[in-house]
C-alpha positions as CSV (number, residue, x, y, z in Angstrom):
1,M,19.5,378.8,61.7
2,S,18.1,375.5,59.9
3,G,14.3,375.5,61.7
4,R,14.6,379.2,60.5
5,V,15.1,378.2,57.1
6,F,13.0,375.6,57.2
7,T,9.7,377.2,58.4
8,A,10.3,380.2,56.5
9,T,8.0,381.4,53.3
10,G,8.6,384.2,50.1
11,R,11.9,386.1,50.0
12,S,13.0,385.6,53.7
13,V,14.1,382.0,52.9
14,K,16.9,383.5,50.7
15,W,17.9,385.6,53.7
16,W,17.8,383.0,56.4
17,F,19.9,380.7,54.2
18,I,22.6,383.5,53.7
19,G,23.0,384.6,57.2
20,G,22.3,381.4,58.4
21,A,25.3,379.9,56.3
22,F,27.5,382.9,57.3
23,A,26.9,382.6,61.0
24,M,27.7,379.2,60.9
25,G,30.5,379.2,58.6
26,L,32.5,382.5,60.7
27,G,31.4,380.5,63.8
28,I,33.5,377.6,62.5
29,W,36.0,379.5,61.0
30,S,37.0,381.9,64.2
31,M,37.1,378.7,66.2
32,H,40.0,377.2,63.8
33,F,41.4,380.8,63.7
34,I,41.3,381.2,67.4
35,G,42.8,377.9,67.9
36,M,45.8,378.4,65.2
37,L,46.4,381.6,67.9
38,A,46.6,379.0,70.3
39,F,49.9,377.1,68.7
40,S,53.1,378.6,69.3
41,L,57.1,377.6,67.3
42,P,60.2,379.5,68.9
43,I,59.5,381.6,65.9
44,P,57.2,384.5,65.2
45,L,54.4,383.4,63.2
46,G,51.7,385.1,61.0
47,Y,49.2,384.7,58.4
48,A,48.6,385.5,54.8
49,I,45.7,387.2,54.1
50,E,44.4,385.6,51.1
51,P,44.4,382.0,52.2
52,T,43.2,382.9,55.5
53,L,40.3,384.5,53.7
54,L,39.5,381.5,51.7
55,S,39.5,379.3,54.3
56,L,36.7,381.5,55.9
57,L,35.1,381.2,52.5
58,I,35.4,377.4,52.7
59,A,33.6,377.2,55.8
60,I,30.9,379.3,54.4
61,G,30.4,377.1,51.9
62,A,30.5,373.9,53.6
63,S,27.6,375.5,56.3
64,A,25.8,376.5,53.1
65,F,25.9,373.1,51.8
66,A,24.9,371.7,55.3
67,L,21.8,373.7,55.6
68,W,20.3,373.2,52.4
69,L,20.9,369.6,53.3
70,A,19.2,369.7,56.5
71,C,16.3,371.2,55.1
72,Q,15.3,368.9,52.5
73,Q,11.8,367.4,53.5
74,E,13.7,363.9,53.9
75,L,17.3,363.0,54.6
76,P,18.0,358.9,53.7
77,W,21.1,357.6,55.5
78,V,22.8,357.4,51.6
79,R,22.3,361.2,51.4
80,L,23.7,361.7,54.8
81,A,26.2,359.6,54.3
82,L,27.5,361.9,51.0
83,G,26.3,365.1,52.7
84,A,28.5,364.1,55.6
85,L,31.9,363.4,53.5
86,L,31.6,366.7,51.0
87,M,30.9,368.8,54.7
88,G,33.4,367.0,56.5
89,L,35.8,367.4,53.3
90,G,35.1,370.9,53.5
91,I,35.9,371.4,57.2
92,T,38.9,369.9,56.7
93,A,39.7,371.8,53.3
94,M,39.5,375.0,55.6
95,H,41.1,374.0,58.0
96,Y,44.8,372.9,56.2
97,T,44.2,375.9,53.5
98,G,44.5,377.6,57.1
99,M,47.5,376.4,57.6
100,Q,49.0,377.2,54.6
101,A,48.5,380.9,55.1
102,L,51.5,380.4,57.8
103,H,53.6,380.2,54.5
104,M,56.3,378.2,56.3
105,T,59.5,377.3,54.7
106,P,60.2,374.3,54.3
107,S,56.8,373.3,54.0
108,I,54.9,371.6,57.0
109,V,54.9,367.4,57.1
110,Y,52.0,366.1,57.6
111,D,51.6,362.7,59.6
112,P,49.4,360.2,57.3
113,G,47.7,358.8,60.8
114,W,46.9,361.9,62.7
115,L,45.8,364.0,59.0
116,A,43.2,360.7,58.6
117,L,42.3,360.8,61.5
118,S,41.6,364.3,61.2
119,I,39.3,364.0,58.4
120,L,37.8,360.8,59.8
121,I,36.7,363.6,62.5
122,A,35.7,366.0,60.1
123,V,33.3,363.7,58.5
124,L,31.9,362.1,61.8
125,A,31.0,365.6,62.9
126,S,29.4,366.7,60.0
127,G,27.1,363.3,59.8
128,T,26.4,364.6,63.6
129,A,25.6,368.1,62.4
130,L,23.5,367.2,60.0
131,W,21.4,364.8,61.5
132,I,20.9,366.8,64.4
133,A,20.2,369.9,62.3
134,F,17.5,367.8,60.3
135,H,16.1,366.7,63.8
136,L,15.9,369.6,65.5
137,R,14.3,372.1,62.9
138,Q,11.2,372.0,64.0
139,H,10.2,372.9,67.5
140,S,9.2,370.8,70.4
141,R,9.1,370.3,73.9
142,W,12.5,369.6,74.9
143,M,14.1,371.8,72.0
144,I,16.2,373.7,74.1
145,Y,17.8,370.9,75.9
146,S,18.1,369.1,72.7
147,R,20.3,372.1,71.6
148,L,22.6,372.5,73.9
149,G,23.1,369.0,74.3
150,A,24.0,369.4,70.0
151,A,26.0,372.3,70.5
152,V,28.3,370.6,73.1
153,V,28.7,367.5,70.6
154,M,29.5,369.7,67.2
155,G,31.7,372.0,69.3
156,C,33.3,369.0,70.6
157,A,33.8,367.3,67.3
158,I,35.2,370.0,65.2
159,A,37.7,371.1,68.1
160,G,38.6,367.5,68.1
161,M,39.2,367.4,64.3
162,H,41.1,371.1,64.8
163,Y,43.4,369.6,67.1
164,T,43.6,366.5,65.7
165,G,44.8,368.0,62.3
166,M,47.2,370.1,64.4
167,A,48.9,366.7,66.0
168,A,49.7,366.0,62.7
169,A,51.3,368.7,61.2
170,Q,55.4,368.8,61.7
171,F,57.7,371.6,61.5
172,P,61.6,370.4,60.5
173,L,64.3,372.2,61.9
174,G,65.0,375.7,60.7
175,S,61.7,376.3,59.6
176,F,60.3,379.8,59.2
177,C,57.3,381.4,59.0
178,G,57.2,383.4,55.6
179,A,53.8,385.8,56.1
180,A,55.6,386.7,59.9
181,N,56.4,390.1,58.0
182,N,54.1,390.7,55.6
183,G,50.8,388.5,56.9
184,I,48.4,389.2,59.6
185,D,49.4,390.6,62.9
186,S,47.7,388.4,65.2
187,N,47.8,390.3,68.3
188,W,44.6,392.5,67.8
189,L,43.3,390.3,65.1
190,A,42.3,387.6,67.7
191,L,40.4,390.0,69.7
192,L,38.6,391.5,66.6
193,V,37.6,388.1,65.3
194,I,36.3,387.0,68.8
195,I,34.0,390.2,69.2
196,V,32.9,389.9,65.5
197,T,32.4,386.3,65.9
198,L,30.3,386.6,68.8
199,A,28.2,389.3,67.6
200,V,27.4,388.0,64.3
201,M,26.1,385.0,66.1
202,A,24.4,386.9,68.9
203,I,22.6,389.1,67.1
204,A,21.6,385.9,64.2
205,L,20.3,384.0,67.5
206,I,18.5,387.5,68.8
207,I,16.7,387.8,65.8
208,S,16.0,384.1,65.1
209,V,14.2,384.6,68.4
210,L,12.5,387.8,67.5
211,D,11.4,386.6,64.1
212,H,9.9,382.9,65.9
213,R,8.1,385.4,68.3
214,L,6.6,387.0,65.2
215,E,5.9,384.2,63.5
216,Q,4.4,383.0,66.8
217,R,2.4,386.3,66.8
218,T,1.4,386.1,63.1
219,A,0.4,382.9,63.4
220,H,-2.0,383.6,66.4
221,L,-3.1,386.6,64.3
222,A,-3.8,384.5,61.3
223,T,-5.8,381.8,63.5
224,S,-7.8,384.4,64.8
225,L,-8.8,386.3,61.7
226,E,-9.4,382.5,60.2
227,Q,-11.7,382.0,63.5
228,A,-13.1,385.3,62.7
229,N,-14.0,384.6,58.9
230,S,-15.4,381.4,59.8
231,E,-17.2,383.4,62.3
232,L,-18.4,385.4,59.9
233,M,-19.2,382.6,56.9
234,Q,-21.1,380.9,59.7
235,M,-23.6,384.0,60.5
236,A,-23.4,384.1,56.6
237,L,-24.3,381.0,55.5
238,Y,-26.0,379.2,58.5
239,D,-29.2,379.4,60.5
240,P,-27.9,381.2,63.7
241,L,-30.5,379.0,66.0
242,T,-30.3,375.5,64.3
243,H,-26.9,375.5,62.7
244,L,-28.4,374.4,59.6
245,P,-27.7,376.0,56.2
246,N,-30.0,378.7,55.7
247,R,-31.6,380.3,52.4
248,M,-28.5,381.6,50.7
249,L,-26.7,378.2,51.5
250,L,-29.4,376.4,50.4
251,G,-28.8,378.1,47.3
252,D,-25.7,377.4,46.6
253,R,-26.1,373.5,47.2
254,L,-29.3,373.4,45.0
255,G,-27.2,374.6,42.5
256,Q,-24.7,371.9,42.9
257,A,-27.3,369.6,43.0
258,I,-29.0,370.4,39.5
259,Q,-25.2,370.6,38.2
260,T,-24.3,367.1,39.4
261,A,-28.1,365.4,38.2
262,H,-27.9,367.1,35.2
263,R,-24.6,365.9,34.3
264,E,-24.7,362.5,35.3
265,Q,-28.2,362.1,34.8
266,R,-29.4,361.6,38.2
267,T,-32.6,362.8,39.9
268,F,-32.9,364.1,43.5
269,A,-36.0,365.2,46.0
270,T,-36.9,368.8,47.3
271,L,-38.4,368.0,50.1
272,F,-40.1,371.4,51.8
273,L,-41.2,370.8,55.6
274,D,-43.6,372.7,57.6
275,L,-44.4,372.5,60.8
276,D,-48.3,371.8,62.2
277,G,-48.9,373.6,65.4
278,F,-46.0,375.1,66.2
279,K,-47.7,378.2,66.2
280,A,-50.0,377.2,69.1
281,V,-46.9,376.3,71.0
282,N,-45.6,379.3,70.9
283,D,-48.7,380.8,71.5
284,A,-48.7,378.7,75.0
285,Y,-45.3,378.9,76.1
286,G,-43.4,381.5,74.4
287,H,-41.1,382.0,71.8
288,H,-38.2,380.7,73.9
289,H,-39.8,377.4,74.0
290,G,-40.6,377.6,70.3
291,D,-36.6,377.9,69.6
292,L,-35.7,375.4,71.8
293,L,-38.4,373.3,70.1
294,L,-37.2,374.0,66.7
295,V,-33.5,373.2,67.8
296,E,-35.3,369.3,68.8
297,V,-36.9,369.3,65.4
298,A,-33.6,370.2,63.3
299,K,-31.7,367.4,65.3
300,R,-34.1,364.9,64.8
301,I,-34.3,365.8,61.1
302,R,-30.3,365.5,61.0
303,N,-30.8,361.9,63.0
304,T,-33.4,360.9,60.4
305,V,-31.7,361.3,57.2
306,R,-28.4,360.4,55.4
307,S,-25.3,362.6,55.8
308,Q,-25.2,363.2,52.2
309,D,-27.9,365.1,52.4
310,T,-28.8,368.8,52.8
311,I,-31.1,369.9,55.5
312,A,-31.6,373.8,55.6
313,R,-33.8,376.2,57.6
314,L,-35.7,379.0,55.9
315,G,-37.0,380.7,59.1
316,G,-39.9,380.2,61.3
317,D,-40.5,376.4,61.4
318,E,-39.8,376.0,57.6
319,F,-36.9,373.6,56.6
320,V,-35.8,372.3,53.3
321,L,-34.1,368.7,52.3
322,L,-32.4,367.6,49.4
323,A,-31.8,364.3,48.7
324,E,-30.5,361.9,45.6
325,V,-33.5,359.5,44.9
326,G,-33.6,356.7,42.3
327,E,-37.4,357.3,42.0
328,P,-40.3,358.6,44.1
329,T,-41.0,356.2,45.8
330,D,-37.3,356.9,47.8
331,A,-38.4,360.4,48.7
332,A,-41.7,358.9,49.9
333,K,-40.2,357.2,52.4
334,I,-37.7,359.5,53.4
335,A,-40.8,361.5,53.9
336,E,-42.7,359.0,56.1
337,K,-39.6,358.3,58.3
338,L,-39.3,362.2,58.6
339,I,-43.4,362.1,59.9
340,H,-43.1,359.4,62.2
341,A,-39.8,360.9,63.5
342,L,-41.5,364.6,64.4
343,A,-45.0,363.3,65.6
344,Q,-43.1,361.9,68.3
345,P,-43.8,364.2,72.1
346,Y,-41.1,366.8,72.4
347,S,-39.9,367.6,76.3
348,I,-39.4,371.3,76.2
349,A,-38.3,372.8,79.7
350,R,-40.5,369.9,81.6
351,H,-43.5,370.6,79.0
352,E,-44.8,368.2,77.0
353,V,-45.8,369.2,73.3
354,E,-46.6,367.7,70.1
355,V,-46.3,368.9,66.5
356,S,-46.1,367.4,63.5
357,A,-45.2,368.1,60.0
358,S,-46.5,368.4,56.4
359,I,-44.1,368.0,53.4
360,G,-44.5,368.9,49.8
361,I,-42.0,367.1,47.3
362,A,-40.8,367.9,43.9
363,I,-38.6,365.9,42.1
364,Y,-35.7,367.2,39.5
365,P,-35.8,367.3,36.6
366,D,-39.8,366.4,36.6
367,N,-41.2,369.2,38.6
368,G,-38.3,371.9,37.9
369,K,-35.6,372.8,35.8
370,D,-33.9,375.2,38.6
371,G,-33.7,375.8,41.9
372,H,-36.2,379.0,42.1
373,E,-38.9,376.5,40.4
374,L,-38.4,373.3,42.4
375,L,-38.6,375.2,45.9
376,I,-42.0,377.0,44.7
377,N,-43.2,373.6,43.5
378,A,-42.3,372.1,46.8
379,D,-43.8,374.5,48.4
380,A,-47.2,374.1,46.7
381,A,-47.1,370.7,47.4
382,M,-46.7,371.4,51.0
383,Y,-49.6,373.6,51.3
384,H,-51.4,370.9,49.3
385,A,-50.5,368.7,52.0
386,K,-51.7,371.1,54.7
387,D,-55.0,371.8,52.6
388,L,-55.6,367.7,52.6
389,G,-55.5,367.2,56.6
390,R,-52.0,367.7,58.0
391,N,-49.2,365.4,59.1
392,G,-48.7,363.7,55.4
393,F,-46.7,364.8,52.3
394,C,-47.6,365.2,48.8
395,F,-45.8,365.0,45.7
396,F,-46.2,368.3,43.2
397,E,-48.3,368.1,40.0
398,H,-48.9,370.1,37.4
399,S,-52.6,370.4,38.4
400,M,-51.9,371.4,41.8
401,N,-53.0,374.8,41.6
402,T,-56.2,374.1,40.4
403,N,-56.4,370.6,42.4
404,A,-55.8,372.8,45.6
405,Q,-58.3,375.1,45.2
406,E,-60.4,371.7,44.5
407,Q,-59.4,370.4,47.3
408,L,-59.7,373.5,49.8
409,Q,-63.5,374.1,48.7
410,L,-63.9,370.2,49.3
411,L,-62.6,370.7,52.9
412,Q,-65.1,373.8,53.6
413,D,-68.2,371.7,51.8
414,L,-66.8,368.9,54.0
415,R,-66.6,370.9,57.2
416,R,-70.2,372.3,56.8
417,A,-71.9,368.7,55.7
418,L,-73.0,367.7,58.4
419,E,-74.8,370.9,59.6
420,R,-76.5,370.8,56.4
421,K,-77.6,366.9,56.9
422,E,-75.7,366.0,53.7
423,F,-74.3,362.4,55.1
424,L,-76.6,359.3,54.6
425,L,-76.0,355.3,55.2
426,Y,-76.5,353.2,52.4
427,Y,-76.8,349.3,54.1
428,Q,-75.8,346.3,52.3
429,P,-77.5,343.1,53.4
430,K,-75.1,340.1,55.1
431,L,-76.9,337.1,54.7
432,H,-76.5,333.7,56.2
433,A,-74.7,331.0,53.8
434,P,-75.5,330.2,51.1
435,D,-78.9,332.2,50.2
436,G,-80.4,333.5,53.2
437,P,-82.1,334.6,55.3
438,I,-80.8,338.1,56.0
439,I,-78.9,338.3,59.4
440,G,-77.6,342.0,59.0
441,T,-76.2,345.1,57.0
442,E,-73.3,347.0,56.8
443,A,-73.6,350.3,57.1
444,L,-71.6,352.6,54.6
445,L,-71.2,356.4,54.2
446,R,-72.4,358.7,51.3
447,W,-72.1,362.3,50.5
448,Q,-74.7,364.1,48.9
449,H,-73.3,367.4,47.6
450,Q,-76.0,370.0,47.4
451,T,-74.4,371.0,43.7
452,R,-71.9,367.9,43.3
453,G,-74.8,365.2,43.7
454,L,-73.6,361.7,45.0
455,I,-69.5,362.1,46.2
456,P,-68.1,358.3,46.8
457,P,-66.1,357.4,49.8
458,N,-62.8,357.4,48.8
459,E,-63.2,361.1,47.7
460,F,-63.7,362.7,50.8
461,L,-63.1,360.3,53.9
462,P,-59.2,360.7,53.4
463,L,-59.4,364.0,53.7
464,A,-61.8,363.6,56.8
465,E,-59.6,361.3,58.2
466,K,-56.6,363.8,57.8
467,T,-58.1,366.9,59.0
468,G,-60.0,365.4,61.6
469,L,-62.9,365.8,60.4
470,I,-63.7,361.5,60.7
471,I,-64.5,362.0,64.5
472,P,-67.4,364.0,64.5
473,I,-68.9,362.1,61.0
474,G,-68.2,358.8,62.7
475,Q,-70.0,359.6,65.9
476,W,-72.8,360.8,63.4
477,V,-72.3,357.2,61.7
478,L,-72.9,355.5,64.6
479,D,-75.9,357.3,66.2
480,E,-77.9,357.2,62.5
481,A,-77.0,353.5,62.5
482,C,-78.1,352.9,66.2
483,A,-81.5,354.6,65.4
484,Q,-81.8,352.5,61.8
485,M,-81.3,349.6,63.7
486,R,-83.6,350.4,66.2
487,R,-86.3,350.9,63.5
488,W,-85.7,347.4,61.9
489,Y,-85.9,345.6,65.6
490,D,-89.1,347.7,66.3
491,D,-90.3,346.2,62.7
492,G,-89.7,342.7,63.7
493,H,-86.0,341.9,62.9
494,T,-84.9,341.3,66.1
495,D,-82.2,338.8,64.8
496,W,-80.6,341.1,62.9
497,S,-77.2,343.4,63.3
498,V,-75.9,346.6,62.2
499,A,-71.9,346.7,61.0
500,V,-70.3,350.4,61.2
501,N,-66.7,350.6,60.1
502,L,-64.2,352.1,62.3
503,S,-61.3,354.1,60.8
504,T,-57.8,354.2,62.7
505,V,-58.3,357.9,63.6
506,Q,-61.9,357.0,64.8
507,F,-60.6,354.1,66.5
508,N,-57.7,355.4,68.6
509,H,-60.1,359.0,69.5
510,S,-60.4,358.6,73.5
511,G,-63.9,359.8,73.0
512,L,-64.9,356.1,71.0
513,L,-66.0,354.1,74.2
514,D,-68.6,357.1,75.3
515,S,-69.8,357.9,71.7
516,V,-70.7,353.9,71.5
517,R,-72.2,353.6,74.8
518,N,-74.0,357.0,74.2
519,A,-75.4,355.8,70.9
520,L,-76.8,352.2,72.1
521,E,-77.9,354.2,75.3
522,K,-80.0,356.7,73.2
523,H,-81.9,354.4,71.0
524,A,-82.3,351.5,73.9
525,L,-80.7,349.0,71.2
526,E,-78.7,346.2,72.7
527,P,-75.1,345.9,72.2
528,H,-75.2,342.5,70.9
529,H,-77.1,344.9,67.8
530,L,-74.3,346.5,66.6
531,I,-70.4,345.1,65.3
532,L,-67.9,347.5,65.0
533,E,-65.5,346.5,62.1
534,I,-61.6,347.4,62.5
535,T,-59.0,346.7,59.5
536,E,-56.5,344.3,60.5
537,S,-53.9,346.8,59.9
538,T,-55.7,348.9,62.5
539,A,-55.7,345.8,65.4
540,M,-52.2,345.4,64.3
541,R,-51.1,348.6,64.5
542,D,-50.6,348.9,68.3
543,A,-51.5,345.4,69.7
544,D,-51.3,346.0,73.1
545,A,-53.5,349.4,72.8
546,T,-55.5,347.6,70.5
547,L,-56.8,345.1,73.1
548,V,-57.2,346.9,75.7
549,T,-59.8,349.2,73.6
550,L,-61.6,346.2,72.2
551,E,-61.6,344.6,75.7
552,Q,-63.9,347.6,77.2
553,L,-66.0,347.4,73.7
554,A,-66.7,343.6,74.2
555,G,-67.4,344.5,77.9
556,M,-70.3,346.3,76.6
557,G,-71.1,343.4,74.7
558,V,-70.7,345.0,71.3
559,H,-69.6,342.5,68.7
560,I,-66.4,343.0,67.1
561,S,-65.3,342.2,63.6
562,I,-61.6,342.1,61.5
563,D,-62.1,343.8,58.7
564,D,-60.0,343.1,55.2
565,F,-58.7,339.9,56.7
566,G,-55.9,338.0,55.0
567,T,-54.1,341.7,53.7
568,G,-52.2,342.9,56.5
569,Y,-49.5,341.5,59.0
570,S,-51.4,339.6,62.3
571,S,-49.6,337.4,65.0
572,L,-51.4,334.8,65.9
573,L,-50.1,335.2,69.5
574,Y,-52.2,338.8,69.6
575,L,-55.1,336.9,66.9
576,K,-56.4,334.7,69.7
577,R,-56.8,337.2,72.6
578,L,-58.8,340.0,70.6
579,P,-62.0,339.3,71.8
580,A,-63.2,339.4,68.1
581,S,-66.2,337.3,66.9
582,E,-65.9,337.8,63.3
583,L,-63.4,337.3,60.5
584,K,-64.4,339.4,57.3
585,I,-62.0,338.0,54.4
586,D,-61.0,340.7,52.1
587,R,-63.0,341.2,48.5
588,G,-59.5,341.0,46.7
589,F,-59.5,337.2,47.8
590,I,-62.9,336.8,46.0
591,N,-62.4,338.3,42.8
592,D,-60.2,336.1,40.9
593,L,-61.4,333.1,43.3
594,A,-62.3,331.1,40.3
595,D,-59.2,331.8,38.3
596,N,-56.5,332.0,41.0
597,N,-55.9,328.9,43.1
598,E,-53.4,330.6,45.6
599,D,-56.5,332.6,46.2
600,A,-58.5,329.6,47.1
601,A,-56.1,328.3,49.2
602,I,-55.6,331.7,51.4
603,I,-59.4,331.9,52.0
604,S,-59.4,328.4,53.0
605,A,-56.6,328.6,55.5
606,I,-58.4,331.6,56.9
607,I,-61.9,330.0,57.1
608,A,-60.0,326.9,59.3
609,L,-58.2,329.8,61.4
610,G,-61.3,331.2,61.5
611,R,-63.1,327.6,63.0
612,T,-59.9,327.0,65.0
613,L,-60.6,330.4,67.0
614,N,-64.5,330.0,67.3
615,L,-65.1,332.8,64.7
616,K,-67.6,333.6,62.3
617,V,-66.2,333.8,58.8
618,V,-67.5,336.4,56.7
619,A,-67.0,337.3,52.6
620,E,-67.3,340.2,51.3
621,G,-67.9,340.7,47.3
622,V,-69.5,337.9,46.7
623,E,-70.9,338.4,42.8
624,T,-71.3,335.3,41.3
625,A,-73.2,331.8,42.1
626,E,-69.8,330.0,41.5
627,Q,-68.2,332.2,44.3
628,Q,-71.5,331.7,46.5
629,E,-71.7,328.2,46.1
630,F,-67.5,327.6,46.5
631,L,-67.3,329.8,49.6
632,T,-70.3,328.1,51.2
633,R,-68.7,324.5,50.4
634,L,-65.5,325.5,52.2
635,G,-67.4,326.6,55.3
636,C,-68.0,330.4,54.8
637,N,-70.9,331.5,58.0
638,S,-72.0,334.8,56.1
639,L,-71.7,336.1,52.6
640,Q,-72.3,339.6,51.7
641,G,-71.9,341.2,47.9
642,F,-73.7,342.8,44.9
643,R,-75.3,339.3,44.0
644,F,-77.8,339.4,47.2
645,G,-77.9,342.9,46.8
646,R,-76.1,346.6,46.5
647,P,-75.6,349.4,48.6
648,M,-79.1,351.3,49.4
649,S,-80.8,353.3,51.6
650,A,-82.8,352.0,54.3
651,R,-85.9,352.6,52.7
652,Q,-84.7,350.7,49.2
653,L,-84.1,347.7,51.6
654,G,-87.5,347.8,53.0
655,E,-89.3,348.0,50.1
656,Q,-86.6,345.2,48.5
657,L,-87.6,342.8,51.5
658,L,-91.4,343.6,50.8
659,Q,-91.0,342.1,47.4
660,E,-89.1,339.2,48.4
661,E,-92.0,338.4,51.1
662,Q,-94.9,338.6,48.8
663,P,-94.6,335.8,46.9
664,T,-94.7,333.6,50.3
665,V,-97.7,335.6,51.4
666,S,-99.5,334.7,47.9
667,S,-98.8,331.1,48.4
């Protein structure tokens, strides 16, 4: 009963409490009554109705108190002791009130010792009952055995209290029972009490069992309903393929992020991500492989971002990330990590596939005040990143719509520039320190657009690298530079060399060696007349692979120059292994040479390093006589910069050489 009261809810708690108190009280009272019937005297006995009913009510009241106490959340020892005392006194009162129903004359005399012992047994029995009821109200593995044992303990304890109380009763000689004639007849009442008590207890037990089963079934149905609701919620708010939030849930999360950012004066980034090359995978291997790829992409995104960030799939190969950022550079770092993680090869059903990602970034509140505006602007920035060559990211700008059209047009023109023969090479002289003679040139690419005029390299080379157009453009540069070097050689400049810059994309391209070899063979040019320049960061990006490529180029006889030296991070262990012939000091160290002792110290260290490694040192960006004199004094082998000539066409360089040689001829 205590278990039913404790676990029931609503109005049923009251009915289980009343029913439990009645069943328990009737059980205790009927044990007392049947025990009274077992008592006999050599005189007729009967029981008055009022005291008998009062003893029953006392038993029910004591049981109600016991149930109430056992159903509390906690039962400390103080409360248990007080409850045991009150309940024990109640059971004792029930017993001795029932004894009063005999209406003995003279009155019953009770032995103080036995009386005290009966009260003590009642209190101990009550304490035991309370403790057992409190701890057995929850269902457990050993519940049946525990309750059977508890029933035996409680039955023995209550019976012991009854018969100890009966032993305390002493009847003087000549006593007679006043209720023998007008009290309850015990002959038929004994059978009635037994049947009613067993019926009440059996009914209570059966109802309790049935209710428990109903409760279990209801709990099972509730669990099934909860699981069904969870599945429906999953279907409604999550993408079934990747299990990421879908567009609906993203809208809710985006609204919450805006409210939080507005309230706490924070910013967050909306990153719109689209896969590059996903359609090719679908076309080549089928949609099943495409789905497997999307699952792997979702896993990589989850493993790359923070747990508090929201990742959603809008459909197809489009994903959105919401990330709290302190400043835009934080969003850029997240985008770079994502691009790097997603660009790694995937193993899909024993096929190795590669895709990249284009990411557009919109920052709240600068790039949008609501979720729809943020998504639209991030989407526009993503398409801008695709237009710039993919596998990159772009921040949204308010002028992006206009710039996107311009960039798209520029990209289209760049694709046709080779066909239209709009590219040309300028050459900047490189002199032997301190003031000559010329020992070679550096070939610099220019784009003579048919309508926009001369476009500087910094406007179109990044676009060419991102789109992969740098590969055919780079092949043209190599071919044209070797052709011009051949013409200079035929003009008598047999000690010259021409330097060509290689971008990271071009250097890592598998066709680089063939391009260099073909250009040299086509123009019958000795390899030592060609210098290939790679930046320090390119050389150190993948040092082992770089070493293999450079050794193959050096094996042809081509010279290698490390450009922009001092701006990256070089390992001397790898640097000494690189088959380079010269180091080129970045112009950034030359510009402030006169006013910056730190730059002078760096240049001095680079020159000393070059000498140690038997490398020639070239300084670019020389513009003043002071820089020329200082660099020569430190030990630079070659100088290059505006002081000796700006980049110019081959024809202009020839005219300049002719002018420089004329005074010598006239003398």
